[in-house]
Backbone as CSV, one residue per row, in Angstrom:
resi,resn,N_x,N_y,N_z,CA_x,CA_y,CA_z,C_x,C_y,C_z
1,MET,12.579,-7.770,31.526,11.987,-7.536,30.225,11.151,-6.184,30.131
2,ALA,11.195,-5.536,30.986,10.076,-4.490,31.295,11.358,-3.413,30.067
3,GLY,12.537,-3.377,30.423,13.624,-2.061,29.751,13.553,-2.601,28.309
4,PRO,13.659,-3.762,28.027,13.577,-3.839,26.333,12.492,-3.529,25.693
5,GLU,11.406,-3.987,26.260,9.906,-3.684,25.695,9.893,-2.021,25.806
6,ALA,10.128,-1.362,26.827,9.939,-0.063,26.691,10.887,0.825,25.766
7,ALA,12.267,0.302,25.689,12.885,0.575,24.418,12.480,0.303,23.032
8,ASN,11.627,-0.789,22.861,11.136,-1.230,21.720,9.743,-0.490,21.330
9,ASN,8.969,0.236,22.242,7.975,1.057,22.147,8.222,2.330,22.050
10,ALA,9.471,2.912,22.709,9.911,4.198,22.549,10.364,4.223,20.792
11,GLY,11.225,3.266,20.525,12.002,3.156,19.350,10.817,3.383,18.106
12,ALA,9.669,2.442,18.081,8.534,2.473,17.104,8.035,3.607,17.041
13,GLN,7.658,4.517,18.025,7.199,5.635,18.076,8.065,6.815,17.454
14,ALA,9.046,6.580,18.023,10.212,7.840,17.606,10.486,7.576,16.197
15,ALA,10.525,6.408,15.480,10.351,6.056,13.870,9.779,7.360,13.140
16,PHE,8.523,7.544,13.817,7.566,8.243,12.923,8.274,9.853,12.767
17,ILE,9.255,10.135,13.621,9.834,11.656,13.543,10.496,11.803,12.183
18,PRO,11.543,11.038,11.746,11.990,11.154,10.126,10.967,10.988,9.269
19,LEU,10.204,10.057,9.513,9.218,9.718,8.345,8.222,11.310,8.304
20,LEU,7.619,11.622,9.178,7.016,12.888,8.933,7.605,14.128,8.668
21,THR,8.748,14.330,8.969,9.224,15.651,9.028,10.311,15.571,8.145
22,LEU,10.962,14.498,7.625,11.600,14.596,6.304,11.344,13.766,5.287
23,GLY,10.272,12.828,5.557,9.961,11.776,4.461,10.858,10.675,4.343
24,ILE,11.505,10.625,5.209,12.669,9.408,5.116,12.434,8.352,6.263
25,PRO,12.010,6.977,5.684,11.864,5.741,6.529,13.031,5.420,7.302
26,PRO,12.991,5.465,8.539,14.249,4.956,9.332,14.590,3.450,9.135
27,ASN,13.376,2.897,9.038,13.538,1.300,8.982,12.754,0.727,7.818
28,ALA,12.484,-0.570,8.006,11.802,-1.401,6.836,10.206,-1.332,7.166
29,VAL,9.934,-0.979,8.594,8.359,-0.741,8.868,7.915,0.277,8.179
30,MET,8.799,1.347,8.639,8.274,2.665,8.146,8.480,2.931,6.564
31,ALA,9.281,1.889,5.772,9.168,1.918,4.607,7.840,1.920,3.926
32,LEU,7.467,0.355,4.653,5.933,-0.057,4.280,4.962,1.196,4.578
33,MET,5.170,1.950,5.477,4.447,3.036,6.030,4.144,4.187,4.581
34,VAL,5.508,4.386,4.390,5.605,5.444,3.136,4.707,4.837,2.005
35,GLY,5.240,3.510,1.737,4.300,3.024,0.477,2.758,2.899,0.614
36,ALA,2.101,3.058,1.990,0.983,3.036,2.193,0.330,4.106,2.008
37,MET,1.126,5.289,2.792,0.644,6.603,2.121,0.908,7.054,1.004
38,THR,1.861,6.969,0.109,2.251,7.076,-1.435,0.807,6.672,-2.056
39,ILE,0.224,5.401,-1.680,-0.854,4.535,-2.432,-2.308,5.585,-2.516
40,HIS,-2.349,6.307,-1.094,-3.350,6.927,-0.777,-3.318,8.631,-1.027
41,GLY,-2.058,8.708,-1.727,-2.052,10.168,-2.353,-1.410,11.144,-1.579
42,ILE,-0.693,10.454,-0.301,-0.275,11.473,0.774,1.367,11.276,0.599
43,VAL,2.056,12.374,0.554,3.295,12.259,0.389,4.042,12.918,1.771
44,PRO,4.432,12.100,2.431,5.222,12.303,3.917,6.504,13.248,3.823
45,GLY,6.416,14.015,4.526,7.632,15.307,4.217,7.234,16.149,5.417
46,PRO,7.868,17.458,4.933,7.727,18.690,5.997,6.238,19.263,6.061
47,GLN,5.671,18.931,5.019,4.285,19.654,4.837,3.218,18.758,4.994
48,VAL,3.467,17.487,5.679,2.508,16.722,5.848,1.692,17.153,7.209
49,MET,2.195,17.963,8.011,1.596,18.704,9.192,0.523,19.653,8.589
50,THR,0.689,20.573,7.878,-0.145,21.171,7.465,-1.158,21.042,6.152
51,ARG,-0.555,20.302,5.256,-1.601,19.693,4.149,-2.418,18.685,4.772
52,ASN,-2.103,17.739,5.800,-2.817,16.465,6.211,-2.523,16.666,7.613
53,PRO,-3.416,17.764,8.557,-3.359,17.414,9.594,-4.079,16.634,10.593
54,ASP,-5.124,16.027,10.081,-6.102,14.939,10.394,-4.956,13.688,10.561
55,LEU,-4.562,13.514,9.289,-3.455,12.496,9.507,-2.435,12.360,10.806
56,PHE,-1.789,13.742,10.787,-0.844,13.946,11.667,-1.256,13.778,13.215
57,TRP,-2.288,14.464,13.399,-2.651,14.532,14.798,-3.460,13.195,15.110
58,GLY,-3.907,12.605,14.210,-4.397,11.200,14.242,-3.487,10.192,14.630
59,MET,-2.175,10.344,14.031,-1.280,9.392,14.156,-0.708,9.526,15.630
60,ILE,-0.648,10.821,16.190,-0.470,11.137,17.440,-1.411,10.582,18.595
61,ALA,-2.825,10.897,18.441,-3.733,10.492,19.323,-3.573,8.768,19.232
62,SER,-3.648,8.109,18.163,-3.453,6.630,17.925,-2.231,6.301,19.000
63,MET,-1.154,6.798,19.105,-0.101,6.435,19.820,-0.637,6.258,21.094
64,TRP,-1.293,7.692,21.651,-1.485,7.699,23.051,-2.936,6.325,23.387
65,ILE,-3.851,6.356,22.432,-4.838,5.387,22.579,-4.304,4.039,22.561
66,GLY,-3.172,3.692,21.833,-2.747,2.529,21.666,-1.866,2.078,23.060
67,ASN,-1.175,3.116,23.344,-0.477,2.623,24.685,-1.286,2.079,25.722
68,LEU,-2.829,2.967,25.822,-3.579,2.928,26.698,-4.455,1.433,26.677
69,ALA,-4.428,1.139,25.309,-5.264,-0.150,25.034,-4.196,-1.232,25.387
70,LEU,-2.990,-1.131,24.985,-2.202,-2.198,25.519,-1.848,-2.450,26.708
71,LEU,-2.176,-1.408,27.810,-2.177,-1.593,29.266,-3.448,-2.280,29.372
72,VAL,-4.450,-1.919,29.132,-5.671,-2.690,29.678,-5.582,-4.172,29.264
73,ILE,-5.149,-4.199,27.819,-5.389,-5.752,27.273,-4.105,-6.378,27.949
74,ASN,-3.260,-6.104,27.928,-2.011,-7.000,28.263,-1.934,-7.515,29.452
75,LEU,-2.460,-6.462,30.426,-2.570,-7.067,31.878,-3.147,-8.322,32.293
76,PRO,-4.441,-8.281,31.713,-5.533,-9.494,32.074,-5.037,-10.589,31.080
77,LEU,-4.555,-10.411,30.078,-4.748,-11.391,28.890,-2.896,-11.954,28.778
78,VAL,-2.330,-11.550,29.679,-0.480,-12.124,29.560,-0.768,-13.600,29.326
79,GLY,-1.233,-14.090,29.835,-1.182,-15.822,30.101,-1.667,-16.304,28.548
80,LEU,-2.764,-15.435,28.129,-3.128,-16.013,26.746,-2.106,-15.812,25.605
81,TRP,-1.328,-14.497,25.627,-0.195,-14.280,24.864,1.051,-15.240,24.862
82,VAL,1.146,-15.769,26.086,2.321,-16.644,26.106,1.849,-17.830,25.913
83,ARG,0.479,-18.421,25.982,0.218,-19.745,25.413,0.260,-19.770,23.820
84,LEU,-0.060,-18.459,23.171,0.345,-18.563,21.903,1.600,-18.701,21.425
85,LEU,2.436,-18.425,22.045,3.910,-18.944,21.898,4.213,-20.169,21.752
86,LYS,3.335,-20.935,22.243,3.590,-22.614,22.247,2.965,-23.212,20.882
87,VAL,2.238,-22.162,19.997,1.812,-22.838,19.005,2.755,-23.163,17.855
88,PRO,2.815,-24.280,17.350,3.976,-24.929,16.460,4.063,-23.784,15.270
89,TYR,5.176,-23.674,14.761,5.350,-22.722,13.674,4.859,-23.562,12.343
90,ARG,4.534,-24.779,12.333,4.170,-25.347,11.261,2.598,-25.316,11.023
91,LEU,2.012,-24.798,12.066,0.463,-24.263,11.965,0.413,-23.127,11.825
92,MET,1.523,-22.288,12.548,1.260,-20.789,12.392,1.384,-20.218,11.261
93,PHE,2.495,-20.901,10.274,2.845,-20.274,9.193,1.630,-20.210,8.008
94,PRO,1.049,-21.719,7.965,-0.146,-21.540,6.936,-1.281,-20.772,7.256
95,ALA,-1.848,-20.401,8.468,-2.419,-19.678,8.663,-2.351,-18.315,8.339
96,ILE,-0.978,-18.048,8.770,-0.459,-16.407,8.204,-0.897,-16.241,6.687
97,LEU,-0.338,-17.452,5.794,-0.342,-17.223,4.360,-1.756,-16.924,4.179
98,ILE,-2.835,-18.085,4.642,-4.110,-17.648,4.322,-4.908,-16.428,4.786
99,PHE,-4.232,-15.807,5.831,-5.008,-14.366,6.252,-4.225,-13.512,5.128
100,CYS,-3.031,-13.742,4.721,-2.316,-12.707,3.688,-3.261,-13.041,2.253
101,CYS,-3.486,-14.047,1.872,-4.054,-14.246,0.563,-5.649,-13.501,0.478
102,ILE,-6.357,-13.734,1.983,-7.477,-13.213,1.972,-7.477,-11.796,2.001
103,GLY,-6.781,-11.139,2.692,-6.536,-9.477,2.534,-5.906,-8.961,1.171
104,ILE,-5.192,-9.446,0.312,-4.991,-9.186,-0.808,-6.027,-9.207,-1.659
105,TYR,-6.919,-10.603,-1.749,-7.556,-10.587,-2.503,-9.021,-9.626,-2.209
106,SER,-9.068,-9.228,-1.071,-10.268,-8.624,-0.845,-10.235,-7.218,-1.236
107,ILE,-9.036,-6.628,-1.519,-8.716,-5.295,-2.090,-9.302,-4.928,-3.401
108,ASN,-8.886,-5.775,-4.490,-9.815,-5.513,-5.566,-10.362,-6.855,-6.130
109,ASN,-10.400,-7.783,-5.347,-11.050,-9.003,-5.378,-10.561,-9.577,-7.026
110,GLN,-9.276,-9.721,-6.939,-8.928,-10.146,-8.250,-7.606,-11.322,-7.564
111,ALA,-7.534,-12.518,-8.506,-6.685,-13.565,-8.069,-5.450,-13.249,-8.708
112,ALA,-5.374,-12.546,-9.723,-3.786,-12.013,-9.909,-3.101,-11.229,-9.198
113,ASP,-3.803,-10.463,-8.241,-3.097,-9.701,-7.139,-2.449,-10.624,-6.209
114,VAL,-2.971,-11.980,-6.009,-2.482,-13.040,-5.141,-1.498,-13.550,-5.754
115,ILE,-1.420,-13.787,-6.936,-0.308,-14.382,-7.554,0.771,-13.714,-7.572
116,ILE,0.829,-12.251,-8.121,1.880,-11.477,-7.857,2.358,-11.151,-6.746
117,THR,1.703,-10.925,-5.540,2.068,-11.014,-4.413,2.884,-12.444,-3.822
118,ALA,2.562,-13.628,-4.358,3.254,-14.784,-4.022,4.731,-14.891,-4.851
119,PHE,4.578,-14.401,-5.909,5.814,-14.294,-6.928,6.971,-13.480,-6.045
120,PHE,6.298,-12.181,-5.660,7.257,-11.244,-4.750,7.815,-12.036,-3.739
121,GLY,6.768,-12.921,-2.871,7.232,-13.344,-1.697,8.432,-14.503,-1.934
122,LEU,8.143,-15.181,-3.052,9.154,-16.146,-3.161,10.420,-15.488,-3.642
123,PHE,10.375,-14.441,-4.560,11.684,-13.466,-4.825,12.224,-13.386,-3.446
124,GLY,11.551,-12.614,-2.598,11.885,-12.133,-1.313,12.679,-13.470,-0.665
125,TYR,12.135,-14.434,-0.574,12.784,-15.694,0.079,13.824,-16.116,-0.682
126,ALA,14.146,-16.030,-1.929,15.219,-16.482,-2.605,16.401,-15.321,-2.203
127,LEU,16.107,-14.118,-2.220,17.063,-13.225,-1.905,17.831,-13.280,-0.482
128,LEU,16.560,-13.699,0.643,16.957,-14.175,1.836,17.912,-15.293,1.903
129,LYS,17.573,-16.285,1.165,18.348,-17.531,1.036,20.012,-17.564,0.442
130,LEU,20.289,-16.146,-0.191,21.198,-15.799,-0.978,22.000,-14.796,0.091
131,GLY,21.665,-14.292,1.081,22.394,-13.635,2.102,22.121,-12.356,1.902
132,PHE,21.008,-11.750,0.783,20.605,-10.294,0.537,20.024,-10.078,2.084
133,GLU,20.307,-8.650,2.277,19.550,-7.884,3.099,18.322,-7.311,2.762
134,LEU,17.024,-7.899,3.264,15.835,-7.417,2.693,15.291,-5.927,3.177
135,ALA,15.957,-5.394,4.105,15.521,-3.982,4.626,16.081,-2.935,3.651
136,PRO,17.459,-2.973,3.330,17.819,-2.126,2.253,17.018,-1.813,0.925
137,LEU,16.716,-3.198,0.633,15.997,-3.425,-0.808,14.750,-2.812,-0.796
138,LEU,13.993,-3.125,0.460,12.493,-2.502,0.678,12.698,-1.019,0.758
139,LEU,13.633,-0.330,1.352,13.806,1.154,1.398,14.167,1.647,0.023
140,GLY,15.143,0.933,-0.707,15.077,1.231,-2.397,14.302,1.381,-3.166
141,PHE,13.103,0.483,-2.809,11.911,0.277,-3.556,10.998,1.509,-3.312
142,VAL,10.930,1.747,-2.083,10.249,3.013,-1.856,10.823,4.309,-1.921
143,LEU,11.957,4.468,-1.587,12.742,5.673,-1.971,13.011,5.992,-3.412
144,GLY,13.031,4.696,-4.310,13.393,4.788,-5.522,12.692,6.017,-6.238
145,GLY,11.471,5.980,-6.246,10.404,7.077,-6.932,10.708,8.191,-6.525
146,LEU,10.696,8.646,-5.201,11.149,9.984,-4.846,12.674,10.273,-5.149
147,LEU,13.747,9.630,-5.402,15.285,9.899,-5.856,14.820,9.963,-7.130
148,GLU,14.011,9.302,-7.911,13.933,9.581,-9.618,13.275,11.189,-9.703
149,ASP,12.269,11.576,-8.796,11.621,12.649,-9.260,12.730,13.782,-8.641
150,ALA,13.296,13.713,-7.855,14.199,14.727,-7.357,15.468,14.751,-8.402
151,PHE,15.720,13.994,-8.794,16.956,13.920,-9.716,16.385,14.354,-11.180
152,ARG,15.154,14.277,-11.457,14.677,14.668,-12.534,14.247,16.304,-12.798
153,ARG,14.034,16.729,-11.530,13.636,17.971,-11.081,15.129,18.720,-11.175
154,ALA,16.066,18.072,-10.730,17.382,18.842,-10.393,18.025,18.864,-11.992
155,MET,17.958,17.920,-12.739,18.104,17.865,-14.292,17.413,19.118,-14.953
156,ASP,16.336,19.178,-14.590,15.740,20.187,-15.354,16.124,21.765,-14.948
157,LEU,16.363,21.797,-13.758,16.810,23.132,-13.085,18.246,23.419,-13.497
158,SER,19.028,22.380,-13.836,20.458,22.768,-14.283,20.414,22.584,-15.762
159,HIS,19.607,22.289,-16.487,19.832,21.948,-17.952,20.333,20.941,-18.319
160,GLY,20.481,20.013,-17.391,20.923,18.710,-17.844,22.521,18.656,-17.274
161,SER,22.987,19.487,-16.467,24.326,19.391,-16.124,24.358,18.693,-14.887
162,LEU,25.406,17.565,-14.688,25.483,16.966,-13.598,26.379,17.492,-12.189
163,MET,26.844,18.860,-12.836,27.838,19.522,-12.029,26.817,20.174,-10.900
164,THR,25.633,20.274,-11.134,24.846,20.972,-9.955,24.807,20.255,-8.587
165,PHE,25.186,19.026,-8.608,25.212,18.046,-7.611,26.486,18.440,-6.625
166,VAL,27.715,18.999,-7.390,28.928,19.494,-6.551,29.299,21.148,-6.434
167,GLU,28.392,21.477,-7.018,28.630,23.259,-7.063,28.220,23.804,-5.683
168,ARG,27.255,23.134,-5.096,27.099,23.635,-3.766,27.805,23.189,-2.574
169,PRO,28.238,23.533,-1.849,29.029,22.740,-0.532,28.394,21.687,0.221
170,ILE,26.902,22.055,0.541,26.111,21.172,1.061,25.989,19.621,0.419
171,SER,25.711,19.899,-0.798,25.321,18.544,-1.645,26.643,18.115,-2.080
172,ALA,27.679,18.822,-2.260,28.984,18.100,-2.415,29.569,17.188,-1.072
173,GLY,29.074,18.113,-0.026,29.575,17.564,1.184,28.843,16.121,1.534
174,LEU,27.499,15.998,1.271,26.662,14.839,1.254,27.188,13.831,0.550
175,LEU,27.467,14.003,-0.789,27.963,12.944,-1.689,29.076,12.503,-1.045
176,VAL,30.025,13.354,-0.876,31.284,12.752,0.243,31.148,11.863,1.004
177,VAL,30.263,12.237,1.851,30.123,11.616,3.276,29.668,9.984,2.888
178,ALA,28.378,10.113,1.873,27.947,8.853,1.378,28.965,8.073,0.827
179,LEU,30.021,8.427,0.073,31.042,7.661,-0.660,31.884,7.162,0.243
180,ILE,31.891,7.927,1.486,33.137,7.471,2.667,32.341,6.233,3.207
181,VAL,31.283,6.400,3.577,30.389,5.504,4.152,30.437,4.174,3.333
182,LEU,30.171,4.425,2.359,29.927,3.359,1.285,31.231,2.396,1.091
183,ILE,32.590,3.180,0.876,33.878,2.641,0.848,34.088,1.657,2.245
184,ILE,33.878,2.630,3.432,34.052,1.791,4.636,33.092,0.536,4.757
185,ALA,31.836,0.585,4.240,31.144,-0.680,4.671,31.804,-1.757,3.467
186,VAL,32.401,-1.561,2.217,33.155,-2.586,1.486,34.189,-3.090,2.101
187,LEU,34.661,-2.469,3.000,36.252,-2.839,3.670,35.847,-4.423,4.083
188,PRO,36.727,-5.245,3.663,36.671,-6.637,4.547,36.419,-6.690,6.082
189,ALA,37.307,-5.772,6.645,37.333,-5.953,8.048,35.783,-5.517,8.695
190,VAL,35.356,-4.468,8.021,33.983,-3.853,8.371,33.100,-4.821,8.145
191,ALA,32.878,-5.396,6.803,31.799,-6.367,6.521,32.225,-7.576,7.405
192,ASN,33.129,-8.096,7.569,33.524,-9.120,8.833,32.731,-9.083,9.963
193,LYS,32.884,-7.739,10.693,32.226,-7.267,11.901,30.836,-7.304,11.560
194,ARG,30.271,-6.906,10.452,28.977,-6.741,10.076,28.479,-8.025,10.322
195,ASN,29.076,-8.964,9.574,28.516,-10.416,9.699,28.483,-11.001,10.818
196,GLU,29.359,-10.649,11.763,29.351,-11.328,13.139,28.168,-10.806,13.956
197,ALA,28.076,-9.441,13.730,27.009,-8.705,14.389,25.638,-9.227,14.107
198,PHE,25.585,-9.448,12.881,24.136,-10.099,12.273,23.910,-11.344,12.754
199,ALA,25.062,-12.125,12.891,25.252,-13.726,13.445,24.693,-13.550,14.828
200,GLU,25.136,-12.673,15.418,25.008,-12.834,17.172,23.184,-12.369,17.212
């Protein structure tokens, strides 16, 4: 168990590297982090270290403190955490819903926020039942605004010409690589292997 848990902790902290340096969330959890930063007016990217040094160094300090706190808390309380796994899901699920509703309502003290969240929760559940992968949808939701701003800026600089995306070798190369990856992902053999991997 020590090996997978060590890899899990290392992966969780390493996910902050592309988020804080490039502004690109590598997974769904970091996409939520981007959304939270955007709400507070913080744009993750190469300049976050100079514009928001308190946030950057605070995150690094929190990682150190969090690991030390986990070491202190988990050793004496490991028996308690194991007992929590025995709680039936039929009891855990309503408790999670109640705490989510309390947290959402406490932000603006408006019942409409809870209703909107419930709607999107049902929408996400429907997508999950229809076989959609929710992580790419979440990444698209978070990165969609940044992509739109960058596209609008490129159109302004090129006076509305789409050729600006293929005139430079770097942008043209990235577009070709993205197209190749998309074609490979759509191929039936690759799709079947991905389905088998997710099933396992």
